[in-house]
N, C-alpha and C positions, 0 to 999 in steps of 0.2 A: 409492503415490500417496495423497494426503490427500482429505478431504471438500471438495466444491466450496464456494467462498466465496459465500454467499448474503447478502451485505451490500449495503445501499443504496449506489448509485454516489456519491451526494452525501456520504454519511457516509465512504465510502472515500476519496474525493478530499480532503475537508476534513481528514481525519486525516493523510493523506500530506503534504498541504501544510504542516500544522502541524509534523509530525515532521521535515520536511526544511527547515524555515525558508524555505519557498517554493521550494526546489530542485526539487521534483517538477514545477514549471512548465516545466522544460526538456524534459519528455516527458509532457505531460498525456494524450496518447492512450493511453499504456500504464497510467498510474497512476489513470485514471478508470474503467477497465474491470474489474469484479469477476471476469470470466472469466479474467483473467490471474493469478489467485491461488487458493489453496486453504488449508485448515486441516489440519495434520498434528500430531497429538498436542497440540492446542490452540494451536499456533503458526502464524502466517501463513507461507505459502511462496509463492514466485513462480514462474510459468511464463514461458517465452518472454522471456528477458532478453538477447537477442542484440544489440539495438541499442546502439551506443556511448553514446547519451544515457542509456539505462536503466542500463547498466553503470556509468557515472560516478556516477549517483545512488545506486546500491547500494553502490559503493565508499565514497562519502562518508558515507552515512546508514544503511547496512544494519544495523549493530549497533543503532543507536537504534531503527530500525523493528522489528527482531526483538525487542528487549527491551521496547519500550513500546507496540506496537500493541495496541489494545483492541477485540476483536471486538464488544463491546456498546456502543461509542461511538455516541452519538446527536447528530449535528450540529445538529439542531433545538434541542436543549437548550443547546448551546454558543453559539448566535447571540447 
């Protein structure tokens, strides 16, 4: 198991929204919650992806998220 994800919920959500071209909006409850994620070996990992909505987003955008997620992303600077 990896290290808990201590990233700001706004930064997490805005980055998922961007990386999925808005697709994360299909399951915002999951993708807005830092508690659903951890970092393992410097990479974002996901917990609790049993929802069909979550699975669909991961199927479509998982590689992009895995390769492009930036733990230092600052959504305030991106506004």
